[in-house]
N, C-alpha and C positions, 0 to 999 in steps of 0.2 A: 504493499499500499503505500501510494506517495504521502509524504508528511505535509502537513498544512504549512509548517515553517518554510520547507523546500519551495512550495508554489509562492509564498508569500515573498521570499527572496530571490527566487530565479523565473518569475511568471513567463517572461518571453522564451526562457530558454526552453522550460518545460512545453510550451506551445511549439515552438521549432520542432522538438524532439517527437512530440506527439503527433505532428504533421508528418514525419518520416513514416509512422506507423500508419498512417490514412486514417487515423481516429476519427470518426465521424461526429463527435460530439466535444469539440474543443470548448464550446461554451460552459462545459461542466467545471471547467479551470475557474472561470469568472464567477458562476455560482458559488463554488467552494470559498472564494475569498471574499465574497460579500457576506456569506453567513458568518464567517471567521470574524469579519469585521462587527458585526452586529454583536457576536460572542464577546470579541474583546471590550466593547462598549460597555455591555452588561456585566463583565468581570470586574469592569473600571468602578461601576456604580456599587456593585457589591462588596468590592474591597475598601471601598470608602466607608460603608455603614458598616463593616466588619471592625474596622480600624476604631470608627467612633464609639462603638458599642463595647471595644476593648477598653477605650480610654475610660469610658463610664464606668466600667466594672472596677477598675483601679480607683476611681474618685469615690465610688460609693464605698468600697473597702474602708478607704482612708477616713471617710465620713463616719462610718460607724466606729471606728478604732477612737475617733476624737469624741464621741457621744453627740453628734448632729445627726439624730435619727429622723428628724423631719425633712432635712435637706437630703439625706441619703435616699429617703422613701420617693421625694419628688423624682430624684434621677434615677431610681429603679423603675418608676411608671413611664420615664422616658425611655430607658432601656426596654421595657416592654413592647412601648411602641415600634421602636427600632427593630426589634425582632420580628414583628408582623411584617415590616417592611422587606425585611431580609429574605421571607418566606418565597413571595413571588418571584424575586430575583433568581433565587436559587433554582426555581422550576425553571424560568425563563433559559438560565445558564444550560441546565441538562438538556432541554429542548435544542438549544442551538448546538450543542455538542453531537447530540444523534443526528440532526439535521446535516451538521459537515461530514460526519462518519459515512451516512448512507452516500453522499454524493462521492466522498473519496474512494469508497469500494467500487464504485464504477468506473473510476480511471484504471487504464491499464499501467504498465510499467513504462518509463520513458526509453527508448532505446539508446544503446550507447551510440557514441559519435562514430563507434567504427562500423555500424550498420548500414548498408547500402540502401538507397530509396527504392521502391517498388511497390507492386501492389499483388503480384501473383508469385506462385512459385517459378515461372519461367524468368523472372529476374533475380532469381537467386546467384549468387555468385561463387563459381567453383574456384577452391584455393587450393585443391591437390587432387591429384589422380594417380594412383600407384602404377606400377610397370607390368602390373599382370595383363596380360592379354585376352581379349574377351575370346571365350572358347569357340571354336570352328566345328560346329556339332553336325552338320550337315543337314539335309531334307528330312531326315527321318528322326530327329531329334524330338523328344517328347518332354511336354510339360511335367512339371512335378506332380499336378493331380493324377495325371494318367501314371508317372512311375509309381507313385504312393499305392494307386490300386494294385498295378501290375504285381509289384514285390510285397503286397499286404503290409505296409508301412503305416497308412492312415486310413481310416473309414470314416468318408465325410457323410455319409448316407447313415452310418449308424449314429453318428454325433447328432445328425438331424432328427433321428427317431426319437432318441433318449432327452435332447433339449429343443434343439432347432438349429436352423444354419448360422454358421460362425462359431460352432463348438464341436470340432473335429474328436475323434477317438484314436490316440496314438497306440498302435499295436507292434508287438514283436520288436524287431529291430528298430524300428521307427520311435517305440517307446524307450528303447535301450539309447537311441542317439539323442533324445530330448534329455534323457538323464545325464548322459555323457556332457552334453554342451554346457547343461546348468553346472556340474561340478567343475569342469575346465575353467568355465568362466569365474567360478567364486575362488578357485585356487589361485588363478592369476592375479585376483584382486587382493587378495590376501598377502601375496607376495610383493604387492605394491603399498601394503601396508592399510589396507582397508579393515575394518573390524567388522566380522560378520555376525549378523544377527537374526532372528526370527521374529519377523513381525506379524501382528494380526491383519488380517485381509479385509476385515471391516473396520471403518474408522467412525468417529461420530463428526458431528456439524462444524465443530471449532478445529479439529484437524484439516478437513476439507477447505474450510475458511482460510486456514493459515498458510497453506501453500498456494492458494489462488484458485484451486479448482471448484470452489464455490463462491458466490451465486454462479450455479451452473447454467450460464446463459444457453448453451447448446443442448442441454439435456443428455448429455455424454454418460453421466454415471449412471450405475444401476444403484436405485435407492430402496432400502428395505423399510417402508413406510410404518410397519407396527413398531419396531424399536427405533426409529429415525437414525438407521447406521446406512454406511456407503460402502458399497464393494469396492477396492482399491483400484483406481486405474494404471497405479504405477506404485513401486515400494518406495518412491519419492515420498509421497505423503506420510506414511507412519514414520519412516526414518528419521524425516525432518522434524517432525512432532516430538521426536524425542527430546528436542531441545526447546519446546513451546514453553514460554515464561521462565527461561534458564539464565543466568548470567554467566559466561566461561570468563574463566581467566584468561588472558590473552597468552600468556605462556603455554596454555594446552592447546592452543591453535596450530596447524589445522585439526578439525574433527573430521575424521575420515570413516564413513560407513558404506557397509554393502549389505546387500540382502538378495535372495530369490523369493519372488511370489508369483502366483497366477496372477494377471491382470485381466480388468473386466472393463469393456467399453462399449456402449449401445450403437456407437458408430452410425449414428442417426444420419439418413440423408445419402448414404454409401449404397450404390445400386452399380450393376451393370458387369462388365466383362473383368473391369480391373479390381473385382472382390472375389475374383474366383480362386478356390483354393486356399493356400494359406496367406494370400496376399492381404487379406482384411477380415480377422476376426474378431468375435464378441468376448472370448476368454484366449490369452495366451500366457506364454511363460517369458519372463524376462528377470535378468540380473541387473540390480541396479546400482550406482556409485553415488554417493552425496557426499560433498564437503561443505564444512562451517570454515569459514576463512577470514582472515582480518581484511578489511577493505584496501588497504595498501597493496594487497598480495593477491586480490582474487583474479586479476585478468593473466596473470602467469601461471596461476593453477589452472585457468581456463584452458591453456594451451598445453599444459602438463596432461590434463584429462583427455583432451584430443588426442594428443599423441599416445595416450596409453589405447585408447579404444581403437586408433589406427592399428597398432600393434598386434591387437585381437584378430581385426580382420584379415590383417596381413598374414597371422600364423596360419588362418584357414585356408590360404591359397586363393583367395576370392580377388577378382577385378572390383576396385572401388573407388569412389571419389567423394571428396567433403565439400560440401557446399555452405557458404557462409549466408544465411537466410535474410532475406530483404524485409524491410519493416513491415510490408504488409502480409508477410507470410509467418511471423512470428506467433508465439503464444502469447497469452494474457499478460504473464508474470515475468516473462523472459527479458532481459536487458541487451543479449547477444546469444544467438544459437547457431552452432554448427550442426548439420545434418550429415549423415553418413549415408551412402548409397551403395548397394552393391549390383552387380550386374548379372542377371539371370539370363543363361544362354538360350534355352528355348523358347522362352518369352519376347527375346530380344528387349528387354526393357530394364530400367534402373528401379530397384527397390529399397526405400527407406529402411535402415535397421536400427539406427541409433540417432538421437538428437543428445549434443551436450551443451548445457547452458549456464550462463552466469546469470542470476536475479540480483545482483548487486543486494541493495537493502532492502527491495519489496517484500519478499516474504518474510523476513526478520521484523518489519514493521508490523505486520499482521500479526507475527508469531510472539511477539516481545523477545525475541532472541538476541540477546546483547552481550557483550564482552566488556571486560574492564582492565585497563592498562594502570597499573600501580594504584594510586590515589585519585585518578581521573574519573568523572563522572561516566557511567557506563553507557554505551551508544550501540546502535545497530551493527551486527556482524554481516558478513556476504555469504549467501548461499549460494551452492552450485550443483547440477546434477549430471547424471549421463547414462545411459542404457549401455551397458556393457556385458552382455547384448540382448536384445528383443531376438527371441528364437525363430519364429514363423517363418519369416523371409530370409534368413540365414538358413534354414532348412531348405527353403525353397530354391535358392541359389546352387547349393551343396548337391542336391540331388541333380537338379537340371545339368551344372557344369561338370558334374564327375561321372555322367553317364558314358559308358562304354558298350561295346556289344556282349561284353562279358559281365557286366553288372555296374555297380555304382561304387567307384573309390570313396573310403574314407581318408580324409585328411591325417597326416601322420600324429599330428598333436593330440588327436583324439582316440586314436588305437589304443593307450593305455586305459581309458575309459570306457571305449564300446566293447573292448577284448575282441574285436574283428575286424579286418582289413578292408572289408568290401562287402557290399550288399548283393548276392546273386541269385 
């Protein structure tokens, strides 16, 4: 959440940066500032009355000690009248603060100055492409959904029967490949100093609000209405919320966390050929990495996280590219995001498999996640996260790119985890 102090001191900058995001309601900035002006006026009136009330209290006490009861009682009556004047001001102040917050939660994060302008994914900026060549599979190449059926790895029809479209059933070596990828990604994260945990996959409203998923404007989260819980769209939500309402000592930064969870997304509005097979699911597996970092070091950390995710994809032997998202393609809470896309040979298309983002202080403001240096006043930390990695499209690319007449080859780094070198 953007702070009202930031908007007050950097109004023009905020408007310029929101314009890069193509935010359609820039007038909300002015509305927030008008409400803040009213709040400050009410606060001034209230402070004056409270100061006068405090002065009267001291005078009343002194008069009673001096035996001047009549004068003391006269001032008590005046003090009582002041208290009655204070109550409506306190109510107005609370209402003003509530109104400001209702406006602020509608404002997305301001993009970093490094974010390129643009409105759609077509205007994202490619910043890296590895040297692994796109596979030359020939005319008989089969898409992963056909391979999954041929080798009995994934049963999309059975998942549709049990639940519905977008909930596949992994079977046999398909299930083992899933488990192998999860274990490999978690082990690699541990080598990088990330502490593994197993978080809940249901979160409350405060958690969803803290990381920016709520209010859910696109209706993408699954909501358990009876208990008012939400299924996690990513492990980012519970992991980051471990530190909600926490003050971290600066000497303990960065905090590095990782977890595997199933992830749940309604994917409302997604239809057609682009959602076939593993391309877009309602339930999928993902390993997430999260860092809580000092503001002075968060962009160096973002580059380190980007390079780490690149090393994971590289180790799987997949062609991939890294895209810096333009303003119009960024998430609500992000200040800068890199997307990783792998090339799926049979589909002849690039599939997103990871996003690595710096949220600066946006999530921390909502979470009241702060850090303290020495005797200084606590201030918001910066939060970052990345998919390391999401499994479905990784599996799609591995199956398609590694298909041969004899079967599907397994990347060497996964063999110790799968126990087999190929799927035949």
